[in-house]
C-alpha positions in Angstrom: -10.5 -19.7 -6.8 -13.3 -17.3 -8.4 -12.3 -16.3 -12.0 -14.6 -13.5 -13.4 -14.5 -11.1 -16.4 -13.8 -7.2 -15.9 -17.3 -6.5 -16.9 -18.7 -9.0 -13.8 -16.4 -7.1 -11.7 -17.7 -3.8 -12.6 -21.2 -5.3 -12.3 -20.6 -6.1 -8.9 -19.0 -2.9 -7.6 -21.9 -0.8 -9.2 -24.6 -2.7 -7.1 -26.3 -4.3 -10.4 -27.0 -7.7 -9.2 -26.3 -8.6 -5.5 -22.8 -6.7 -5.5 -19.5 -8.0 -4.4 -19.9 -10.6 -1.6 -18.3 -13.6 0.1 -19.9 -16.8 -1.0 -20.3 -19.2 1.8 -21.6 -22.0 -0.5 -25.4 -21.0 -1.2 -25.3 -20.1 -4.9 -29.0 -19.4 -5.1 -28.6 -15.8 -3.5 -28.0 -13.7 -7.0 -25.3 -12.5 -9.3 -22.3 -10.4 -8.8 -18.8 -10.8 -7.4 -18.4 -14.0 -5.2 -15.5 -15.6 -3.4 -16.4 -19.3 -3.3 -15.5 -20.6 -0.2 -16.8 -24.4 -1.3 -14.7 -27.3 -2.2 -12.3 -26.5 -5.3 -13.4 -30.0 -6.9 -16.5 -28.2 -7.8 -14.7 -26.4 -10.5 -12.7 -23.4 -11.0 -15.6 -21.0 -10.2 -15.8 -19.2 -13.9 -19.1 -17.7 -14.3 -20.8 -15.5 -17.3 -17.6 -14.6 -19.0 -17.4 -13.0 -22.4 -17.9 -15.3 -25.1 -14.8 -14.2 -27.1 -12.6 -15.9 -24.5 -15.0 -18.8 -24.1 -11.9 -20.9 -25.3 -9.3 -19.5 -22.7 -11.8 -19.8 -19.5 -12.6 -23.4 -20.9 -9.1 -24.2 -20.3 -9.4 -23.5 -16.5 -12.3 -26.4 -16.2 -9.9 -29.3 -17.7 -7.0 -30.8 -15.2 -4.6 -28.0 -14.7 -0.9 -28.4 -15.5 1.4 -29.0 -12.7 4.0 -26.0 -12.3 6.3 -27.1 -9.6 7.0 -26.4 -6.9 3.3 -26.2 -6.7 1.0 -29.1 -5.8 -0.4 -31.2 -8.7 -4.2 -30.2 -8.7 -5.2 -33.6 -10.1 -4.4 -35.0 -6.6 -6.6 -35.1 -3.8 -5.2 -32.4 -1.5 -6.4 -30.5 1.3 -7.6 -26.9 0.4 -4.6 -24.8 1.1 -6.5 -21.5 0.7 -6.3 -19.0 3.5 -9.2 -17.9 5.5 -11.8 -15.7 3.8 -14.0 -13.0 5.4 -17.1 -13.5 7.5 -19.6 -14.6 4.7 -22.1 -12.7 6.5 -20.5 -9.4 5.3 -22.1 -8.3 2.1 -19.2 -6.7 0.4 -15.4 -8.3 0.9 -12.7 -6.3 1.1 -10.1 -6.5 -1.6 -6.0 -6.5 -1.6 -5.4 -6.0 -5.4 -2.3 -6.5 -7.6 -2.4 -5.8 -11.3 -0.5 -6.8 -14.1 0.1 -9.0 -17.1 2.4 -11.6 -14.9 3.7 -13.4 -17.6 5.9 -16.0 -16.3 5.1 -15.3 -12.6 8.5 -14.8 -11.8 9.9 -14.0 -8.4 9.1 -10.2 -9.0 5.5 -11.3 -9.5 5.5 -13.5 -6.6 6.5 -11.0 -4.3 3.5 -9.1 -5.2 1.2 -12.3 -5.1 2.7 -13.4 -1.7 2.2 -9.5 -0.2 -1.7 -9.6 -1.0 -2.3 -13.2 0.2 -0.4 -12.4 3.6 -3.2 -10.0 4.0 -5.9 -12.9 4.0 -4.6 -13.6 7.7 -5.0 -10.0 9.3 -7.4 -9.7 12.0 -9.8 -7.9 9.1 -8.8 -10.0 6.0 -8.5 -8.9 2.8 -9.4 -11.0 0.0 -6.1 -11.7 -2.4 -7.3 -10.3 -5.8 -5.4 -10.6 -9.1 -6.4 -8.1 -11.9 -4.8 -9.4 -15.0 -5.3 -10.0 -18.9 -6.7 -13.0 -20.8 -4.2 -12.2 -23.5 -1.1 -10.3 -23.4 -1.9 -6.8 -24.5 1.0 -6.4 -26.7 0.2 -9.5 -29.0 -3.4 -8.2 -29.1 -2.0 -4.9 -30.4 0.4 -6.4 -32.5 3.2 -4.5 -31.2 5.7 -7.3 -30.9 9.1 -6.0 -32.0 10.8 -9.1 -32.3 10.7 -13.0 -31.9 11.1 -12.8 -28.1 7.6 -11.9 -27.2 6.5 -15.4 -26.9 4.3 -16.2 -24.0 6.3 -18.0 -21.2 2.9 -19.4 -19.8 -0.2 -19.6 -21.0 -3.6 -18.5 -19.1 -4.1 -21.9 -17.7 -0.8 -22.2 -16.3 -0.7 -18.7 -14.8 -4.4 -19.3 -13.0 -3.0 -22.6 -11.7 -0.1 -20.8 -10.2 -2.4 -18.1 -8.9 -4.5 -20.7 -7.0 -1.7 -22.5 -5.4 -0.3 -19.2 -4.1 -3.5 -18.5 -2.5 -5.2 -16.1 -4.6 -8.9 -16.2 -4.1 -10.3 -14.0 -6.9 -9.0 -13.6 -10.4 -10.5 -10.7 -12.6 -9.7 -11.2 -16.4 -9.5 -8.2 -18.7 -10.5 -8.7 -22.5 -8.0 -6.6 -23.8 -8.6 -4.9 -26.9 -7.8 -1.9 -29.1 -10.8 0.1 -27.5 -9.7 -0.8 -24.1 -6.1 0.4 -25.0 -7.5 3.9 -25.2 -8.5 4.1 -21.5 -6.5 6.5 -19.6 -4.7 5.1 -16.6 -6.3 7.2 -14.2 -9.9 6.4 -15.4 -8.9 2.5 -15.1 -7.7 2.9 -11.6 -10.7 4.9 -10.6 -12.9 2.2 -12.1 -11.1 -0.4 -10.2 -11.7 1.4 -6.9 -15.4 2.4 -7.4 -17.5 0.8 -4.7 -14.8 1.0 -2.1 -14.2 -2.7 -2.0 -10.5 -2.3 -2.9 -8.5 -1.4 0.2 -4.9 -2.0 -0.7 -3.1 -2.2 -4.1 0.3 -3.9 -4.6 2.4 -2.7 -7.7 5.9 -3.2 -9.1 7.8 -0.1 -9.0 8.1 0.1 -12.6 4.2 -0.7 -13.1 2.5 1.5 -15.7 -0.9 1.5 -17.2 -3.1 3.4 -19.2 -3.6 4.8 -23.0 0.4 5.3 -24.0 1.3 4.0 -20.5 0.4 7.5 -19.0 -0.1 6.3 -15.4 2.6 5.2 -13.0 2.9 4.1 -9.3 3.0 7.9 -8.3 -0.2 8.9 -10.0 -2.0 6.0 -8.7 -0.8 6.3 -5.1 -2.2 9.6 -5.4 -5.6 8.3 -6.6 -6.0 5.7 -4.2 -4.8 7.9 -1.2 -7.8 10.1 -2.0 -10.1 7.3 -1.5 -8.2 6.2 1.6 -6.9 3.0 -0.2 -3.1 2.0 0.7 -0.5 1.6 -2.1 2.4 -0.9 -1.6 5.1 -0.4 -4.4 7.7 -2.9 -4.7 11.4 -2.1 -5.7 12.5 -4.6 -8.6 13.4 -8.0 -7.3 17.1 -8.3 -8.1 19.3 -11.1 -9.5 23.1 -11.1 -10.1 22.7 -7.1 -10.2 19.9 -7.2 -12.6 16.0 -6.9 -12.2 14.1 -10.1 -12.7 12.0 -9.5 -15.5 9.8 -11.5 -18.1 12.1 -10.0 -21.0 15.0 -11.4 -19.4 13.5 -14.7 -18.8 12.3 -14.9 -22.6 16.0 -14.1 -23.4 17.6 -16.6 -21.2 14.8 -19.3 -22.8 15.6 -18.2 -26.4 19.7 -18.6 -25.9 19.1 -22.2 -23.9 20.1 -20.5 -20.5 17.6 -22.9 -18.9 19.2 -22.8 -15.4 19.0 -18.8 -15.5 15.3 -18.8 -16.8 14.6 -21.5 -13.9 16.4 -19.3 -11.4 14.4 -16.2 -12.2 11.0 -18.1 -12.4 11.8 -19.7 -8.9 10.8 -23.0 -10.3 11.7 -25.9 -13.1 10.8 -25.6 -16.7 8.8 -28.6 -18.1 8.9 -29.6 -21.8 
């Protein structure tokens, strides 16, 4: 799985460098966004990331933590990734989902499974996750109570993305300045360059300054550029939506069986 910064993504789609392309193994063709089809033992594929996130990115280059039911990445296993587009194509087409993905719970997994399923289309799309190196709530210091702890750290999240079949992860270095971007402007930046062909979002997804932009506005912006939007209703469990906040509450109260049910996997100490 390739992991790049938001800045690298923007450089790639703007054509500065060689642009977005699928890498068939030759790394001497220039910069830009590349989906590496080489052996995963060569590393995590992190290139040129922001210095302030050096520690976060460094984590991915170490042995990743085992998160059942996903395989242990320290063991020699066949490469499970779905096929990627023809490497002769200069611009790979992307299927994207966006979010914090804390816990990578059953609702998140439904979104990721959707974009990964499109890698098997006759005209395959590269499964791409756009997420944050740090939780925006924590960066802005707006935790309302002690239940805003992280369920998973960045290393664990990337491990799960990798084994679900995600081929490209774009990490946003969230900041006070970034928080002032209106959601519509963010989505237009994401779609600039016509590489994104499909966006998968949770029904309650909102983004942008003061959460000004929801799925209705995003669908309208995407449709104007010929991009399909897939909106997932909440995944329900015992009559309630599966959510990261619900999982935090269950963990804090010691209801580990409930937390594991919502996560779809066991919790390790």
